C-alpha positions in Angstrom: 94.2 108.9 147.1 93.2 105.3 148.1 95.4 102.4 147.1 92.7 101.1 144.8 92.6 104.4 142.9 96.4 104.5 142.7 96.4 101.0 141.1 93.9 101.9 138.3 95.5 101.8 134.9 95.2 105.0 132.9 94.6 105.2 129.1 97.4 106.9 127.2 96.8 110.6 126.6 98.4 112.7 123.9 98.8 116.4 123.9 100.0 118.9 121.3 100.1 122.6 120.5 98.8 123.3 117.0 99.0 126.4 114.8 96.1 127.3 112.4 97.8 125.3 109.5 98.2 122.2 111.6 94.6 122.5 112.8 93.5 122.6 109.2 95.6 119.6 108.4 94.1 117.7 111.3 90.6 118.5 110.2 91.4 117.5 106.6 93.0 114.2 107.7 89.9 113.4 109.9 87.5 114.2 107.0 89.4 111.9 104.7 90.5 109.0 106.8 88.2 108.7 109.8 84.6 107.9 110.5 83.2 111.1 112.2 80.9 110.1 115.1 80.3 113.5 116.8 81.3 117.1 116.8 80.5 118.9 120.1 81.0 122.5 120.8 82.4 122.8 124.4 81.2 125.8 126.3 81.3 126.8 129.9 81.9 124.2 132.6 78.6 122.4 133.2 76.9 123.7 130.1 75.4 121.2 127.7 77.6 120.7 124.6 76.1 121.8 121.3 76.3 119.2 118.6 77.3 120.0 115.0 76.7 117.7 112.0 79.4 115.0 112.1 80.3 115.6 108.5 83.3 117.1 106.6 81.3 120.3 106.3 80.6 120.4 110.1 84.3 119.8 110.7 85.3 122.6 108.4 82.8 124.9 110.1 84.2 124.3 113.6 87.8 124.7 112.2 86.8 128.1 110.8 85.1 129.1 114.0 88.1 128.1 116.1 90.5 130.1 113.9 88.2 133.1 113.9 88.0 133.0 117.7 84.2 132.6 117.8 84.4 129.1 119.3 86.5 128.4 122.5 86.7 124.6 122.2 85.4 121.6 120.4 85.4 117.8 121.0 85.8 115.6 117.9 84.8 112.0 118.3 85.8 109.6 115.5 86.7 106.1 114.6 90.1 105.4 113.1 92.0 102.1 112.7 89.4 100.2 114.7 89.5 102.5 117.7 87.2 105.3 118.9 89.2 108.5 119.5 88.2 111.7 121.3 90.1 114.9 120.4 89.5 118.1 122.4 90.7 121.2 120.7 90.9 124.4 122.9 91.9 127.9 121.8 94.9 129.1 123.8 97.1 132.2 123.4 99.8 130.2 121.5 97.3 128.5 119.1 95.2 125.4 119.7 95.8 122.8 122.4 94.9 119.3 121.3 94.2 116.6 123.9 93.7 113.1 122.3 92.6 110.0 124.0 91.6 106.6 122.7 88.1 106.1 124.2 88.5 102.4 123.3 91.6 102.0 125.5 90.1 104.2 128.2 87.1 101.8 128.5 89.4 98.8 128.5 91.6 100.3 131.2 88.5 101.1 133.3 86.9 97.7 132.7 89.1 95.0 131.3 86.1 92.7 130.8 84.6 95.2 128.3 87.4 94.6 125.7 85.9 93.4 122.4 82.5 94.8 123.1 80.9 97.5 121.0 81.1 101.3 121.7 
């Protein structure tokens, strides 16, 4: 790793393991309190993500597909409290792995001059 790469600030990343009930609560919370921007089915590495409607109904459909095991992963993009968030939910043997990052903070960490600009 170069010195310049080592000095780059990283955006905070959050990780959690969810059961089906917690996944349901997450989806309900997002449908009630966030502005949904995109729902993307994540397939094989390199495959183009498939978009679902960014609606409460689309969110419920991906939740049901994750729980049924017919969908391996999904990325939820939404705006909450003035920030754009990206949640990636992946099926794992113990339940559902949630990785959350503030895309707003990630952009700011990558380019401090972009703070305050639109998405």
